[in-house]
ZAZA-796411 format. One line per field, with one value per residue (C-alpha): residue number from 0; x, y, z. Coordinates in nm, 4 decimals. Layout:
resi: [NUM:...] $
east: [X:...] $
north: [Y:...] $
up: [Z:...] $
END
This chain:
resi: [0:1:2:3:4:5:6:7:8:9:10:11:12:13:14:15:16:17:18:19:20:21:22:23:24:25:26:27:28:29:30:31:32:33:34:35:36:37:38:39:40:41:42:43:44:45:46:47:48:49:50:51:52:53:54:55:56:57:58:59:60:61:62:63:64:65:66:67:68:69:70:71:72:73:74:75:76:77:78:79:80:81:82:83:84:85:86:87:88:89:90:91:92:93:94:95:96:97:98:99:100:101:102:103:104:105:106:107:108:109:110:111:112:113:114:115:116:117:118:119:120:121:122:123:124:125:126:127:128:129:130:131:132:133:134:135:136:137:138:139:140:141:142:143:144:145:146:147:148:149:150:151:152:153:154:155:156:157:158:159:160:161:162:163:164:165:166:167:168:169:170:171:172:173:174:175:176:177:178:179:180:181:182:183:184:185:186:187:188:189:190:191:192:193:194:195:196:197:198:199:200:201:202:203:204:205:206:207:208:209:210:211:212:213:214:215:216:217:218:219:220:221:222:223:224:225:226:227:228:229:230:231:232:233:234:235:236:237:238:239:240:241:242:243:244:245:246:247:248:249:250:251:252:253:254:255:256:257:258:259:260:261:262:263:264:265:266:267:268:269:270:271:272:273:274:275:276:277:278:279:280:281:282:283:284:285:286:287:288:289:290:291:292:293:294:295:296:297:298:299:300:301:302:303:304:305:306:307:308:309:310:311:312:313:314:315:316:317:318:319:320:321:322:323:324:325:326:327:328:329:330:331:332:333:334:335:336:337:338:339:340:341:342:343:344:345:346:347:348:349:350:351:352:353:354:355:356:357:358:359:360:361:362:363:364:365:366:367:368:369:370:371:372:373:374:375:376:377:378:379:380:381:382:383:384:385:386:387:388:389:390:391:392:393:394:395:396:397:398:399:400:401:402:403:404:405:406:407:408:409:410:411:412:413:414:415:416:417:418:419:420:421:422:423:424:425:426:427:428:429:430:431:432:433:434:435:436:437:438:439:440:441:442:443:444:445:446:447:448:449:450:451:452:453:454:455:456:457:458:459:460:461:462:463:464:465:466:467:468:469:470:471:472:473:474:475:476:477:478:479:480:481:482:483:484:485:486:487:488:489:490:491:492:493:494:495:496:497:498:499:500:501:502:503:504:505:506:507:508:509:510:511:512:513:514:515:516:517:518:519:520] $
east: [-6.7524:-6.4049:-6.2550:-5.9693:-5.6662:-5.4449:-5.0950:-4.8204:-4.5317:-4.3150:-4.0410:-4.0483:-3.7701:-3.8822:-3.7074:-3.6438:-3.8680:-3.6584:-3.6547:-3.7141:-3.6848:-4.0061:-3.9804:-4.0136:-4.3741:-4.4823:-4.7406:-4.6492:-4.9930:-5.1653:-5.5069:-5.7600:-5.5797:-5.2377:-5.2859:-4.9192:-4.7681:-4.5003:-4.5898:-4.3661:-4.1966:-4.0218:-4.1278:-3.7805:-3.4422:-3.2582:-2.8875:-2.7827:-2.7595:-2.4186:-2.2343:-2.2308:-1.8816:-1.7250:-1.6914:-1.3533:-1.2156:-0.9547:-0.5881:-0.5762:-0.8667:-0.7206:-0.3874:-0.5526:-0.7661:-0.5427:-0.2034:0.0810:0.2386:0.1894:-0.0768:-0.3371:-0.3910:-0.7718:-0.8807:-1.2304:-1.5448:-1.6292:-1.9461:-2.1820:-2.2578:-1.8951:-1.8150:-1.5368:-1.2321:-0.8821:-0.7154:-0.4192:-0.0908:0.0490:-0.1746:0.0571:0.2313:0.5867:0.8269:1.1480:1.4230:1.7221:2.0758:2.1325:1.8390:2.0371:2.3070:2.2973:2.1475:2.3941:2.4900:2.2880:2.4571:2.4414:2.4995:2.6065:2.3979:2.4977:2.6447:2.6862:2.6999:2.5001:2.7297:2.6173:2.6922:2.9758:3.1343:3.1595:2.8942:2.7923:2.4269:2.3561:2.0556:2.0102:1.9693:1.7895:1.5482:1.1895:0.9797:0.6664:0.3989:0.0773:-0.0567:0.2480:0.5131:0.8633:1.1109:1.4377:1.4374:1.6584:1.6100:1.7084:1.7139:1.6045:1.2723:1.1050:0.7826:0.7746:0.8648:1.2344:1.2076:1.2514:1.2970:1.6492:1.8254:2.1342:2.3900:2.3676:2.2004:1.9836:1.7084:1.7334:1.5318:1.3907:1.5325:1.2257:0.9688:1.0985:1.0432:1.2845:1.4288:1.5404:1.9188:2.0709:2.3990:2.5255:2.7151:2.4245:2.1041:1.9923:2.0593:1.8129:1.7711:1.5807:1.6308:1.2710:0.9401:0.8072:0.9173:0.8867:1.1005:0.9781:1.1795:1.2118:1.0631:0.7140:0.5409:0.2360:0.1825:0.3369:0.5419:0.8035:1.0459:1.2897:1.4912:1.5391:1.8360:1.7947:2.1228:1.9980:1.6727:1.5642:1.8779:2.0121:1.9997:1.8121:1.4696:1.2985:1.3204:1.6593:1.6541:1.6456:1.5053:1.1371:1.0979:1.3142:1.2349:1.4134:1.5103:1.2675:1.2173:0.8962:0.8922:0.6282:0.4668:0.3029:0.1201:0.1910:-0.0902:0.0657:0.1890:0.5631:0.5358:0.3835:0.4908:0.4157:0.0652:-0.0660:-0.3671:-0.5322:-0.2613:0.0154:0.0772:0.3543:0.5319:0.6480:0.9762:0.8262:0.5945:0.6162:0.2670:0.0981:-0.0092:-0.2784:-0.4961:-0.2966:-0.4621:-0.2280:-0.2793:-0.1039:0.0588:-0.1244:-0.0978:-0.3707:-0.3082:-0.3684:-0.6963:-0.8266:-0.7100:-0.9738:-0.9236:-1.1258:-0.9803:-0.8538:-0.4949:-0.4879:-0.6534:-0.3798:-0.1066:-0.2795:-0.3124:0.0528:0.1618:-0.0692:0.0739:0.4272:0.3409:0.1693:0.4882:0.6745:0.4382:0.6044:0.4795:0.3862:0.7255:0.9128:1.0729:1.2909:1.6236:1.9471:2.1094:1.7848:1.6849:1.3179:1.1910:0.8666:0.7016:0.4168:0.1884:-0.0405:-0.2699:-0.2058:-0.2912:-0.5602:-0.7506:-0.6714:-0.8432:-1.1535:-1.1732:-1.1392:-1.3824:-1.6476:-1.6316:-1.4831:-1.6814:-1.5302:-1.7169:-1.5600:-1.2396:-0.9390:-0.5644:-0.4904:-0.6923:-0.5467:-0.1794:0.0225:0.3607:0.6527:0.7670:0.4531:0.2415:-0.1358:-0.2360:-0.5655:-0.3956:-0.2609:0.0121:-0.0528:0.1563:0.0467:0.3687:0.5668:0.9373:1.0164:1.3478:1.4225:1.7561:1.9744:1.7784:1.5090:1.2082:0.8946:0.6053:0.2913:-0.0223:0.0087:-0.2634:-0.4308:-0.6355:-1.0033:-1.3103:-1.3910:-1.0366:-1.0576:-1.3784:-1.2136:-0.9192:-1.1432:-1.0707:-1.4219:-1.6022:-1.8768:-1.6539:-1.7611:-1.6271:-1.5149:-1.3361:-1.4196:-1.3572:-1.7114:-1.7469:-1.9539:-1.6606:-1.3662:-1.1185:-1.2438:-1.2181:-0.9683:-0.7482:-0.8430:-0.5671:-0.3174:-0.1054:0.1918:0.4137:0.6889:1.0292:1.2976:1.6519:1.5183:1.2558:0.8850:0.7041:0.3547:0.1132:0.0452:-0.2336:-0.4559:-0.6826:-0.4905:-0.6614:-0.6549:-0.4481:-0.5131:-0.7286:-1.0082:-0.9077:-0.6324:-0.7284:-0.5405:-0.6877:-0.9627:-0.9714:-0.6215:-0.7239:-0.5965:-0.7380:-0.8940:-0.8747:-0.5268:-0.2454:0.1078:0.2756:0.4166:0.1114:0.1522:0.3019:0.6445:0.8906:0.8771:1.0826:0.9995:1.2505:1.1883:1.4346:1.7602:1.6563:1.8814:1.7897:1.9405:1.7385:1.8237:1.6187:1.7957:1.8787:2.1541:1.9986:2.1523:1.9294:1.7693:1.4056:1.2877:1.0560:1.3353:1.5277:1.2873:0.9362:0.7483:0.3883:0.4235:0.1620:-0.2013:-0.3866:-0.1688:0.1341:-0.0535:-0.1382:0.2053:0.4198:0.7950:0.9387:1.1697:1.3392:1.1520:1.4751:1.4177:1.1372:1.3924:1.4849:1.1220:1.0286:1.2988:1.1605:0.8037:0.9074] $
north: [-8.1062:-8.1916:-8.0497:-7.8115:-7.9116:-7.6261:-7.6514:-7.7129:-7.4749:-7.6936:-7.6931:-7.3151:-7.1449:-6.8771:-6.6124:-6.6774:-6.4852:-6.2221:-6.2345:-5.8957:-5.8214:-5.8323:-5.4679:-5.3812:-5.5169:-5.3645:-5.0945:-4.7505:-4.6976:-4.9425:-5.0868:-5.3390:-5.6114:-5.4938:-5.3519:-5.4016:-5.2063:-4.9588:-4.5991:-4.4124:-4.7243:-4.6774:-4.8819:-4.8869:-4.8932:-4.5650:-4.5121:-4.2877:-3.9178:-3.7966:-3.5911:-3.2227:-3.1210:-2.8212:-2.5207:-2.3535:-2.0339:-2.0451:-2.0061:-1.6628:-1.5380:-1.6802:-1.5098:-1.1743:-1.1805:-1.3542:-1.1957:-1.2449:-1.5433:-1.7831:-2.0514:-2.0165:-2.3235:-2.3096:-2.3725:-2.4971:-2.2863:-2.0926:-2.2091:-1.9380:-2.1391:-2.2044:-2.1405:-1.8809:-2.0153:-1.9073:-1.7498:-1.9359:-1.7460:-1.9067:-1.8470:-1.9480:-2.2752:-2.1761:-2.4119:-2.5095:-2.2494:-2.2830:-2.2937:-1.9367:-1.8186:-1.8999:-1.6472:-1.3128:-1.0131:-0.8345:-0.4727:-0.2151:-0.0416:0.3396:0.5703:0.9352:1.2120:1.3195:1.5504:1.7292:1.5089:1.6031:1.7026:1.8033:2.1673:2.0579:1.8618:1.5376:1.3237:1.2557:1.1720:0.8913:0.7106:0.3342:0.1154:-0.2112:-0.1994:-0.3169:-0.0075:-0.0020:0.0896:-0.0262:-0.1793:-0.3989:-0.3723:-0.5252:-0.6111:-0.8021:-1.1651:-1.4747:-1.8461:-1.9724:-2.3441:-2.2479:-2.1133:-2.4332:-2.3240:-2.0238:-2.2240:-2.1327:-1.7647:-1.4694:-1.0959:-0.9588:-0.6287:-0.4867:-0.2251:0.0279:-0.1636:-0.0119:0.2508:0.4764:0.6050:0.3200:0.2761:0.0806:0.3121:0.6305:0.8000:0.6869:1.0403:1.0569:1.0473:0.9116:0.9057:0.5553:0.5279:0.5966:0.6246:0.9163:1.2127:1.2705:1.5186:1.5587:1.7796:1.7801:1.8861:1.7518:1.3923:1.1947:0.9373:0.7262:0.5513:0.1756:0.1984:0.2995:0.4134:0.2178:0.3172:0.5274:0.8425:0.8430:1.1141:1.1898:1.4883:1.6480:1.8773:2.1116:2.1139:2.3083:2.5019:2.8460:3.0643:3.0929:3.4717:3.7279:3.7049:3.3710:3.4159:3.5629:3.8752:3.7843:3.4367:3.5238:3.3675:3.0586:2.7551:2.7560:2.4489:2.3513:2.0715:1.9424:1.6752:1.4852:1.1455:0.9461:0.6175:0.3532:0.4802:0.8268:0.8864:0.9220:1.1797:1.4406:1.6341:1.5328:1.6491:1.6230:1.4041:1.2522:0.9871:1.2213:1.5134:1.7605:2.0787:2.3349:2.5229:2.8596:3.0139:2.6874:2.5931:2.2626:2.0742:1.8072:1.7391:2.0240:2.2659:2.4881:2.5516:2.7014:2.5561:2.5854:2.4850:2.2545:2.3639:2.7267:2.6396:2.3931:2.5564:2.5163:2.6205:2.5930:2.8859:3.2369:3.1496:2.8501:3.0556:3.3160:3.0528:2.8884:3.2164:3.3027:2.9664:3.0054:3.3498:3.2130:2.9284:3.1654:3.3676:3.0593:3.0084:3.0976:3.3929:3.3967:3.5517:3.2681:2.9712:2.6660:2.7698:2.5976:2.4516:2.4333:2.1015:2.0166:1.7742:1.5815:1.4055:1.1654:1.0351:0.7375:0.5402:0.1725:-0.0816:-0.2384:0.0917:0.1480:-0.1804:-0.0789:0.2373:0.0696:-0.2108:0.0333:-0.0767:0.2405:0.4009:0.7279:0.6911:0.3531:0.3134:0.5029:0.4842:0.3530:0.0364:-0.0063:0.0187:-0.3045:-0.3929:-0.2879:-0.5588:-0.7728:-0.8878:-0.9016:-1.2717:-1.1699:-0.9865:-1.1854:-1.0677:-1.2188:-1.1423:-1.2703:-1.2561:-1.4639:-1.4581:-1.3369:-1.2838:-0.9453:-0.8383:-1.0513:-0.9915:-1.1907:-0.9907:-1.0553:-0.9360:-0.8433:-0.6492:-0.2995:-0.0865:0.1484:0.4661:0.4083:0.5976:0.7535:0.8907:1.0359:1.2113:1.3367:1.4812:1.6558:2.0290:2.1191:2.4015:2.1703:1.9050:1.8855:1.5409:1.5458:1.2362:1.1161:0.7965:0.6682:0.7613:0.5235:0.4767:0.2901:0.4862:0.8152:0.7199:0.9233:0.8195:0.9949:1.1935:1.1382:1.4354:1.5627:1.8241:2.0303:2.1316:2.3631:2.3132:2.1285:2.3877:2.3167:2.5340:2.3936:2.1189:2.0719:1.8106:1.6224:1.3202:1.1680:0.9153:0.5465:0.3109:-0.0461:-0.2591:-0.2125:0.1556:0.0505:-0.1926:-0.3669:-0.4160:-0.6772:-0.6838:-0.8344:-1.1148:-0.9720:-1.0913:-0.7986:-0.7089:-0.8450:-0.6527:-0.7218:-0.5212:-0.2711:-0.0484:0.2744:0.6214:0.6420:0.9313:1.1083:1.3811:1.5534:1.7582:2.0228:2.1255:2.0588:2.0669:1.8496:1.7090:1.4633:1.2557:1.1242:0.8441:0.8453:0.7607:1.0268:1.3599:1.6653:1.8943:1.6963:1.8029:1.9614:1.6742:1.4177:1.6007:1.4867:1.5908:1.2635:1.3691:1.6841:1.9552:1.8756:1.5498:1.4102:1.3932:1.1890:0.9327:0.9092:0.8279:0.8162:0.9438:0.7207:0.7439:0.5837:0.3999:0.1674:0.0105:-0.1391:-0.4307:-0.4801:-0.5149:-0.7798:-0.9756:-0.9482:-1.0859] $
up: [-4.7951:-4.7265:-4.4169:-4.4820:-4.2908:-4.1661:-4.2993:-4.0499:-4.0254:-3.8164:-4.0769:-4.1232:-3.9296:-3.6847:-3.4835:-3.1177:-2.8893:-2.7094:-2.3348:-2.1787:-1.8142:-1.6207:-1.5416:-1.9112:-1.9180:-1.5923:-1.6510:-1.5407:-1.3762:-1.1426:-1.2432:-1.1076:-1.3029:-1.1813:-0.8332:-0.7360:-1.0225:-0.9035:-0.9551:-1.1935:-1.3258:-1.6545:-1.9553:-2.0980:-1.9366:-2.0057:-1.9635:-1.6717:-1.7452:-1.8512:-1.5912:-1.6707:-1.7760:-1.6053:-1.8294:-1.7962:-1.9427:-2.2119:-2.1256:-2.2863:-2.0746:-1.7540:-1.8179:-1.8863:-1.5704:-1.3167:-1.3812:-1.6198:-1.4500:-1.1647:-1.1199:-0.8464:-0.6312:-0.6519:-1.0120:-0.9417:-0.9499:-0.6382:-0.4696:-0.3558:-0.0406:0.0516:0.4141:0.4464:0.6242:0.7069:0.3996:0.2609:0.3064:-0.0108:-0.3099:-0.5946:-0.6673:-0.7577:-0.9395:-0.7662:-0.8015:-1.0297:-0.9007:-1.0149:-0.8008:-0.4845:-0.5686:-0.3802:-0.5530:-0.7795:-0.7291:-0.9167:-1.2065:-1.2050:-1.4987:-1.4908:-1.6341:-1.9835:-2.0976:-1.7620:-1.4515:-1.1422:-0.8557:-0.5075:-0.4119:-0.1812:-0.4667:-0.2683:-0.4384:-0.7961:-0.8420:-1.0860:-1.2241:-1.1670:-1.4742:-1.5541:-1.2616:-1.2451:-1.1750:-0.9642:-1.2162:-1.3842:-1.0650:-0.9938:-0.7255:-0.7379:-0.4625:-0.4923:-0.3825:-0.3768:-0.3146:0.0302:0.1301:0.4829:0.3544:0.2369:0.4071:0.1706:-0.1418:-0.0962:-0.1915:0.0439:0.0055:-0.0421:-0.1009:-0.2661:-0.1753:-0.0258:0.2572:0.5271:0.5236:0.2174:-0.0743:-0.2797:-0.6300:-0.7440:-0.5858:-0.7489:-1.0801:-1.3506:-1.3849:-1.0190:-0.9612:-0.6394:-0.4556:-0.5309:-0.2004:0.0370:-0.1662:0.0528:-0.1790:-0.4629:-0.7479:-1.0709:-1.3762:-1.4982:-1.3462:-1.0193:-0.9649:-0.6422:-0.4621:-0.1691:0.1017:0.1498:0.5017:0.6097:0.9283:1.0454:1.4082:1.6817:1.6275:1.3487:1.2452:0.9631:0.8413:0.5003:0.4352:0.1390:-0.0539:-0.3559:-0.3598:-0.2469:-0.2094:0.1435:0.1331:-0.0675:-0.2300:-0.2806:-0.6580:-0.7617:-0.9720:-1.3394:-1.2700:-1.2839:-1.6277:-1.5762:-1.3576:-1.0215:-0.8160:-0.5403:-0.2880:-0.1355:0.1380:0.3333:0.3823:0.1028:0.0637:-0.1998:-0.4223:-0.4553:-0.8143:-0.8732:-1.1521:-0.9231:-0.6112:-0.2538:-0.1645:-0.5202:-0.4302:-0.1241:-0.0849:0.0359:0.2707:0.1863:0.2942:0.0378:0.0581:-0.0477:0.2156:0.4185:0.3054:0.3778:0.0653:0.0370:-0.2692:-0.4335:-0.1913:0.0127:0.3822:0.6829:0.9917:1.3239:1.6898:1.8254:2.1844:2.0871:1.9174:2.1771:2.4992:2.7690:3.1309:3.4481:3.6385:3.5667:3.6552:3.4236:3.1521:3.1713:3.1496:2.8552:2.6713:2.7340:2.5974:2.2954:2.2166:2.2397:2.0035:1.7619:1.7331:1.6064:1.3119:0.9793:0.7800:0.4136:0.3322:0.5008:0.3219:0.3699:0.2217:0.1300:0.4395:0.6396:0.7941:0.7614:1.0280:0.9795:1.2727:1.1965:1.4717:1.4039:1.6388:1.7233:1.4555:1.6753:1.6835:1.3161:1.2253:1.4185:1.2111:0.8702:0.9602:1.0835:1.4494:1.5964:1.8769:2.0058:2.3347:2.4112:2.2133:2.3428:2.2976:2.6447:2.5824:2.2333:2.3270:2.3102:2.4465:2.2233:1.9836:2.0173:1.7242:1.7226:1.6878:1.5260:1.2403:0.9459:0.7098:0.3666:0.0583:-0.2822:-0.4834:-0.7283:-0.8210:-1.1718:-1.3497:-1.5047:-1.6519:-1.4301:-1.1077:-0.9305:-0.8146:-0.6190:-0.8328:-0.6419:-0.7226:-0.5822:-0.4274:-0.6719:-0.6529:-0.5780:-0.6939:-0.3508:-0.3286:-0.6778:-0.5781:-0.2596:-0.4563:-0.7098:-0.7231:-0.8283:-0.6467:-0.5150:-0.3607:0.0039:0.0927:0.4566:0.5906:0.9413:1.1431:1.0728:0.7056:0.4950:0.2577:0.4119:0.1989:0.3466:0.7124:0.9105:1.2014:1.5250:1.6969:1.4171:1.3121:1.1136:1.2808:1.1169:1.2548:1.1199:1.2414:1.5473:1.6458:1.6224:1.3685:1.4075:1.3073:0.9380:0.9426:1.1831:1.1388:0.8490:0.6237:0.7153:0.5014:0.6194:0.3870:0.2895:0.2876:0.0423:-0.2324:-0.5144:-0.8593:-0.8500:-1.2315:-1.2323:-0.9965:-0.6675:-0.3368:-0.1538:0.2123:0.2947:0.4639:0.3356:0.6187:0.3670:0.3480:0.5406:0.5086:0.3421:0.3719:0.0354:-0.1324:-0.4614:-0.6617:-0.9277:-1.2039:-1.0224:-0.6571:-0.4395:-0.0974:0.1500:0.3986:0.7426:0.8977:1.2348:1.5034:1.4922:1.3944:1.2310:1.4382:1.7239:1.7578:2.0807:2.1544:2.1340:2.4076:2.6762:2.5784:2.5359:2.5043:2.2987:2.2667:2.2084:2.1843:1.9089:2.1346:2.3935:2.1273:1.9763:2.2777:2.2352:1.9084:1.7052:1.3698:1.0849:0.9959:1.2925:1.0926:0.8521:1.0781:1.1763:0.8098:0.7645:1.0609:0.9308:0.5928] $
END
């Protein structure tokens, strides 16, 4: 049988054997035949995993949650394990100013009331309404600003002002129906219901004082309500101290953010609840001997005689003096941060030298310059009403919220030995309030929904002099240092009566804060 010879395929083309790396043929699991095989080796070479791309919000969502303008410096996601550091004083990256931004602020244009202009009772001043101003509303606050080449460290912009210069009632922080004296800005009126105007200076610590002269209000003589005027609205004035959160379309003392004094009956007003003046020394008099007890009782009876009756009133021509006493800021911060201990903390240890700044307290202002009707303004997020304060101001019959220095809610913590005292024509009438509510952050908070940074003090949070007018009431303010009716305390009494006077120290006009605010800015 013939042997079959296998055919040769030498002439048949064949594919070249591919050369794979040795690692491709290495078994993934070691065996007796392959004892040196690496554990977990991959049979095939895979490309590296693609880096996860950062997911960012759309431009429309960023604008709606972080403000209407301005670009924050920190765009990246916030790490939950990030170590908190020193907050940046400049949050926004602002473009370089235009040449027109370096020009001084223009004068404000005022318009007369139509058809009948508002004239003061003495006929010397016409009260007008400012036009084309940015109003403080909807959680935003506006202050005039200009560009200055000397302020490169603040991206060239600084706060400015327009005539009339100096301490006065604020045109931006007043209801749009308020009319002012264009020459001084210290006379206000309103033809509608209760409307409020706040000053451009605020009290933060120490003892501050200002005067309010009633030019048109309760008649100087006769009954409080003139005969035949029982059915028609009569002009009235209400004055006091208010915080930035207090609404402008309401009287002073409407909610928990302001403390007011009424002209009729000389009632105290807070949370729309009336009260009466009192004397702390008469209520807290304690003596150790019979002789001292007799002297204390005599002084208490004398003070009680000065308290106004329910038939009393602030009338036209009267000068209402309001003295506000606040503890030092160092003690104030202990209260709002929950570190206040009444057994340890006292005013003597918290007092600082006049004109000195606390190095542990930072002033941070998140604001951007915006143009509006020919003016440049700083736009910042204002403090707003919080839920605990709304509960505190509730007029329901079961509201038993009582503020105290160690309350669980920061907004409801009160300032120990703070007070508001009332004077008429230079004579002390009594104390209206004690233990006023704290105002430093976190007691005051901006809107977190709009992207505001919480817990920062911008040095303009405090108690502002406030005046509210009703249907034609006219009032003039005086922020010192020259007084129409110098108060008794300013004539040499430094401490005053009661514990509040010991905390307040020397009294000064709230207008002295104007230059301090310029230096702080």
